[in-house]
C-alpha positions in Angstrom: 7.7 -45.4 -19.3 4.3 -46.5 -18.2 2.0 -43.8 -16.9 -1.3 -44.6 -15.2 -3.5 -41.5 -14.9 -6.5 -41.8 -12.6 -8.4 -39.1 -10.9 -9.0 -38.1 -7.3 -11.5 -35.7 -5.7 -9.9 -33.2 -3.3 -10.1 -34.1 0.4 -11.2 -31.5 3.0 -9.0 -31.2 6.0 -10.6 -32.0 9.4 -9.8 -29.5 12.2 -8.7 -30.8 15.6 -7.8 -29.1 18.9 -4.2 -29.0 20.0 -3.0 -29.6 23.6 -3.4 -25.9 24.4 -7.0 -26.1 23.2 -6.1 -23.9 20.2 -7.2 -24.8 16.7 -4.9 -26.9 14.6 -5.4 -28.2 11.1 -2.7 -30.8 11.5 -5.0 -33.8 12.1 -2.3 -36.3 11.4 0.0 -34.9 14.1 -0.1 -36.2 17.7 1.1 -33.3 19.9 2.6 -33.8 23.3 0.1 -32.7 25.9 2.7 -30.7 27.8 4.9 -27.8 26.6 8.6 -28.2 26.2 11.3 -25.9 27.7 14.0 -26.7 25.1 14.2 -27.2 21.4 15.3 -30.1 19.2 15.6 -30.7 15.5 14.3 -33.2 12.9 16.2 -34.4 9.8 14.8 -35.7 6.5 17.4 -37.8 4.7 18.2 -36.8 1.1 21.1 -39.2 0.6 23.7 -41.0 2.9 25.3 -38.2 5.0 23.1 -35.4 3.6 19.8 -34.4 5.3 17.4 -31.5 5.5 16.9 -30.3 9.0 14.3 -28.0 10.7 13.8 -26.5 14.1 12.9 -23.4 16.0 16.1 -21.8 17.4 19.8 -22.7 17.5 21.0 -26.0 16.1 24.7 -25.5 15.5 27.7 -25.4 17.8 30.5 -22.8 17.8 32.4 -24.9 15.2 29.5 -24.9 12.8 28.5 -28.5 13.4 24.9 -29.6 13.5 24.1 -30.2 17.2 21.1 -30.1 19.5 21.9 -26.9 21.5 19.0 -27.1 24.0 17.8 -23.6 23.1 15.6 -22.4 26.0 14.8 -19.0 24.5 11.9 -20.1 22.3 9.1 -19.1 24.7 10.7 -15.9 25.9 9.3 -12.7 24.4 10.9 -11.9 21.1 12.9 -8.7 20.9 13.3 -6.2 18.0 17.0 -5.4 18.3 16.7 -2.9 15.4 14.3 -2.2 12.5 15.5 -5.4 10.8 16.8 -7.7 13.6 14.5 -9.9 15.7 15.7 -12.4 18.3 14.1 -15.6 19.5 11.5 -18.1 18.3 12.9 -17.9 14.8 12.4 -20.6 12.1 15.6 -22.5 11.2 15.7 -24.7 8.1 19.2 -26.0 7.2 21.2 -28.7 5.5 23.3 -31.2 7.4 26.1 -32.1 5.0 28.1 -34.8 6.8 27.7 -33.0 10.1 28.3 -29.5 8.8 25.5 -26.9 9.3 24.6 -25.3 5.9 22.3 -22.4 6.5 19.4 -21.5 4.1 19.1 -17.8 5.3 21.5 -15.3 6.8 22.6 -16.2 10.3 24.5 -14.1 12.8 27.6 -15.2 14.6 27.5 -18.7 16.1 31.2 -18.7 17.2 30.8 -16.9 20.5 31.1 -18.9 23.7 28.3 -16.9 25.1 25.2 -19.0 24.6 22.7 -16.1 24.6 24.6 -14.4 21.8 24.4 -17.5 19.6 20.7 -18.1 20.3 19.9 -14.5 19.5 21.6 -14.7 16.1 19.4 -17.5 14.6 17.8 -16.0 11.4 17.9 -12.6 13.1 17.6 -10.5 9.9 14.6 -12.5 8.6 11.2 -11.4 9.9 9.5 -14.7 9.1 5.7 -14.0 9.1 4.5 -10.4 8.9 0.9 -9.0 9.5 0.1 -5.8 7.6 -3.1 -3.7 7.7 -5.5 -3.4 4.7 -6.1 0.4 4.6 -2.9 0.9 2.7 -2.2 1.0 -1.0 -0.1 -1.6 -2.7 2.7 0.9 -2.5 2.8 0.7 1.3 6.4 1.5 2.2 8.3 1.0 5.4 7.2 -2.6 6.1 10.0 -3.2 8.5 10.4 -6.2 10.7 10.0 -4.3 14.0 6.7 -2.7 13.0 4.9 -5.5 11.2 6.5 -8.9 12.0 4.5 -11.3 14.0 7.5 -11.5 16.4 8.1 -7.8 16.3 7.7 -5.3 19.2 6.6 -1.8 19.7 9.9 -0.7 21.3 13.3 -1.6 20.1 15.4 -3.4 22.7 12.4 -3.9 25.1 11.2 -7.6 25.0 8.2 -6.8 27.2 6.7 -4.9 24.3 6.7 -7.9 22.0 3.5 -8.3 19.9 3.4 -12.1 20.5 3.0 -12.9 24.2 2.3 -16.0 26.4 4.2 -18.3 24.0 4.2 -22.0 24.4 6.3 -24.6 22.5 5.0 -28.0 21.6 6.6 -31.1 20.0 4.6 -33.8 18.2 4.9 -36.7 15.7 3.2 -37.0 12.3 1.8 -40.2 10.8 5.2 -40.8 9.1 7.1 -40.7 12.3 8.6 -37.2 11.7 8.8 -34.7 14.5 6.7 -31.5 14.2 7.1 -28.3 16.2 4.9 -25.4 16.9 4.9 -22.1 18.9 1.5 -20.9 20.1 0.9 -17.4 21.5 -1.3 -14.3 21.7 -0.6 -11.7 18.9 -1.7 -8.3 20.2 -0.7 -5.2 18.4 -2.2 -1.7 18.8 -5.2 -0.7 20.8 -8.9 0.0 20.0 -10.3 -0.9 16.6 -7.8 0.8 14.3 -6.7 -0.9 11.0 -3.3 -1.9 12.6 -4.9 -3.1 15.9 -5.1 -6.9 16.2 -6.0 -9.5 18.8 -5.3 -12.9 17.4 -4.2 -16.3 18.6 -1.1 -17.3 16.5 0.2 -20.8 15.9 3.5 -21.2 13.9 4.1 -24.8 12.8 7.1 -26.5 11.3 6.6 -30.0 9.9 7.8 -32.4 7.3 5.8 -32.6 4.0 3.3 -35.5 4.2 4.6 -36.5 0.7 7.7 -38.0 2.3 9.9 -35.8 0.1 12.7 -33.8 1.8 10.5 -30.7 2.1 9.6 -28.7 5.1 6.2 -26.9 5.5 6.1 -23.6 7.3 2.6 -22.8 8.4 0.7 -20.1 10.3 -2.7 -20.4 11.8 -4.4 -17.2 13.0 -7.6 -17.3 15.1 -9.7 -14.1 15.8 -9.6 -13.8 19.6 -11.8 -10.7 19.7 -15.6 -10.1 19.3 -15.0 -7.9 16.2 -14.1 -8.8 12.6 -10.4 -8.3 11.8 -8.9 -7.8 8.3 -5.2 -8.1 7.4 -2.7 -9.4 4.9 0.0 -12.0 5.7 3.6 -11.8 4.3 6.7 -13.9 4.9 10.2 -12.6 4.4 13.7 -13.9 4.6 17.2 -12.6 4.1 18.7 -15.2 1.8 22.1 -16.8 2.2 23.3 -20.3 1.1 26.2 -21.9 2.8 28.8 -19.1 3.0 27.5 -16.9 0.2 25.3 -14.0 1.1 25.2 -12.7 -2.5 23.1 -15.0 -4.7 20.6 -14.5 -7.5 16.9 -15.3 -6.8 15.4 -17.2 -9.6 11.9 -18.4 -10.7 10.8 -22.0 -10.5 8.4 -21.4 -13.4 4.6 -21.9 -13.6 4.2 -19.2 -10.8 5.1 -21.9 -8.3 7.8 -20.0 -6.4 11.6 -19.3 -6.4 15.0 -20.8 -5.7 18.6 -19.9 -5.1 21.7 -22.0 -5.8 25.4 -21.6 -5.1 28.3 -24.1 -5.4 26.9 -27.5 -4.4 23.6 -26.3 -2.8 20.1 -25.3 -3.9 17.2 -23.9 -1.9 13.6 -23.9 -3.1 10.5 -22.0 -1.9 7.2 -23.2 -3.3 3.4 -22.6 -2.9 2.6 -26.3 -3.7 0.9 -26.9 -0.4 -2.6 -26.2 1.1 -3.3 -22.5 1.4 0.1 -21.6 -0.3 1.1 -18.1 -1.1 -0.2 -16.4 -4.3 2.4 -13.7 -4.8 6.2 -13.6 -4.4 9.0 -11.2 -5.1 12.7 -10.9 -4.9 14.5 -7.8 -3.9 17.8 -6.4 -2.7 18.3 -6.6 1.0 18.9 -3.2 2.7 20.6 -3.6 6.1 19.8 -0.1 7.3 16.0 0.1 6.7 14.7 -3.0 4.8 11.2 -2.6 3.2 9.7 -6.1 2.8 7.1 -5.1 0.3 9.2 -3.1 -2.2 9.5 -6.0 -4.6 5.8 -5.9 -5.5 4.2 -3.6 -8.0 3.1 -0.4 -6.3 -0.1 -0.2 -8.4 -1.3 -3.8 -8.7 0.4 -5.6 -5.8 1.6 -8.3 -8.2 5.0 -9.9 -8.0 7.1 -12.3 -10.0 4.2 -14.7 -10.4 2.6 -12.3 -12.9 5.5 -11.9 -15.2 5.5 -15.3 -17.0 9.0 -16.2 -15.9 10.4 -19.6 -17.0 12.6 -21.8 -14.8 15.9 -20.0 -14.0 14.9 -16.4 -14.8 16.1 -13.9 -12.3 13.1 -12.3 -10.4 15.0 -9.4 -8.9 14.9 -7.4 -12.2 18.6 -7.7 -12.7 21.3 -10.3 -13.4 23.7 -8.5 -11.1 24.6 -10.4 -8.0 23.6 -8.6 -4.8 22.6 -9.2 -1.2 19.2 -10.5 -1.9 15.9 -11.4 -0.1 12.5 -12.6 -0.9 8.9 -11.9 0.2 5.8 -14.1 0.0 2.3 -12.7 0.1 -1.2 -14.1 0.5 -4.5 -12.6 -0.5 -6.1 -10.2 2.0 -8.0 -12.0 4.9 -11.1 -10.9 6.7 -11.6 -13.0 9.8 -14.8 -13.1 11.8 -14.8 -13.6 15.6 -13.7 -17.1 16.5 -12.7 -18.1 13.0 -9.3 -19.4 11.9 -7.2 -18.8 8.8 -4.3 -20.9 7.5 -1.2 -19.8 5.5 1.5 -22.2 4.2 4.7 -22.4 2.1 7.3 -25.1 1.6 11.0 -25.0 1.8 13.5 -27.5 0.5 17.3 -27.5 0.4 19.4 -30.0 -1.5 22.9 -30.6 -2.6 24.4 -31.7 -5.9 24.0 -34.3 -7.4 20.9 -35.4 -5.5 17.4 -35.3 -7.0 14.3 -33.9 -5.3 11.2 -35.3 -7.0 8.0 -33.3 -6.5 4.6 -34.6 -7.6 1.6 -32.2 -7.8 -2.0 -32.3 -9.0 -4.5 -29.6 -9.9 -7.9 -29.6 -11.5 -10.3 -27.2 -13.1 -14.1 -27.5 -13.6 -14.7 -27.0 -17.3 -18.5 -26.9 -16.8 -19.0 -24.6 -13.8 -16.6 -21.8 -12.8 -18.5 -21.0 -9.5 -16.2 -23.1 -7.4 -18.8 -25.8 -6.8 -18.6 -29.3 -8.4 -21.9 -30.8 -9.4 -23.0 -34.1 -10.8 -22.5 -34.1 -14.6 -19.7 -31.5 -14.5 -16.5 -32.1 -16.6 -13.3 -31.9 -14.5 -9.9 -31.7 -16.0 -7.0 -33.0 -13.8 -3.4 -32.3 -14.3 -0.6 -34.3 -12.7 3.0 -33.1 -12.8 6.2 -34.8 -11.8 9.2 -32.6 -11.6 12.8 -32.9 -10.4 13.6 -29.9 -8.2 17.1 -31.3 -7.4 20.4 -29.7 -8.2 22.8 -31.0 -10.8 20.9 -34.2 -11.0 19.0 -36.4 -13.5 15.9 -38.3 -12.4 13.1 -40.3 -14.0 10.4 -42.8 -13.0 8.7 -45.8 -14.5 5.1 -45.5 -13.2 2.8 -42.8 -11.8 -0.3 -44.1 -10.2 -3.3 -42.3 -8.8 -6.7 -43.6 -7.6 -10.1 -42.7 -8.8 -13.0 -42.8 -6.3 -16.4 -44.3 -7.0 -18.7 -42.0 -9.0 -16.2 -40.5 -11.5 -16.0 -41.7 -15.1 -12.8 -41.2 -17.2 -12.9 -40.0 -20.7 -10.2 -42.3 -22.2 -9.7 -39.9 -25.2 -8.6 -37.1 -22.8 -5.6 -38.9 -21.3 -2.3 -37.6 -22.5 1.3 -37.3 -21.4 4.0 -34.9 -22.5 7.7 -34.5 -21.5 8.9 -30.9 -21.0 12.7 -31.1 -21.0 14.9 -28.4 -19.5 18.2 -29.9 -20.1 20.1 -26.7 -19.3 19.3 -27.2 -15.7 19.3 -31.1 -15.8 15.7 -31.1 -14.8 12.3 -31.5 -16.5 8.8 -32.6 -15.7 6.1 -34.7 -17.1 2.6 -33.4 -17.5 
């Protein structure tokens, strides 16, 4: 196996305006200049007959087959049906296994002939992004979907009280030819200048990973629409389910990179290996009556599974007993000045046995200066990792090539390679 290790200086993203004149960091996406009234879906091929799909809204017919359902509810105000259930504009990532819809989170009934019932049930028990105030301790309880979700509302069953209003739905294409989707709207919650009062422009983006792997990036952009500084913390929560099994263990990917679930022939992975990825993550039992989406984190420190030194395959719910499970992602607190924009991201991949899902990542540390600034003469240490996140699969490669820009010098004595096997899970990575 030949390994070529060369170094690359990080590239800063350039911000560009979207068709609705709102800020977007997706400079490689060309957005349609007009909004869409119906949804569609994009698929990323994993193997012949097996693809990873993503969309906003409904993408399966009453027989459980993947189909474009022309969901027209995306720009309608979302509705908190209960403390846990939210309808409309929901993220939908799924597996298309030879035409069969394989869900990655809990979905309500899709078998009704009443189209409004089916569109309402898309990921209804998953809040997706949540915005919580900062004047609370780590032990904040009662973080329910209706109170804190971006798509929540102040009154149950009353869509006109939805926090995200004036929604628009855009479709675009990235530089690899994959379709991207986004929902833009005004997030207004509370009144005055209280800690739980917000006036933000929100942009929720679904796109394929630029790496060309079968991975979906779920992104949120928040712009301070007011004249005052606003502070908050962003979470992301989902009620897990894989295929027909709603009771699955949530396990760690190792290296504090995220989590996965697996069942039968399928595996789902959530990682922070993307720009502005989450820092904390937790798994917890899902409670249908009154789910608290922050209960999996330490009440004193706010830390989650990432702080426990878990190895690949360790259960992160504190028990090996199978239960109705869920997960929550969390980012560092954000303070946003007027007119400024913050970005939050995570990746989601779903695969089937025996297909591989190679993932390549690169990090670096400045061994001379810890201030966060790189200066001439500093010594930088780069780490490249190649890992198979597939399920029941074996995978290897012959060459890893990276490019060094002008101005950097390599210390040839520092180059090394090690194989870290994890044969129990038929996976491993090179570092």
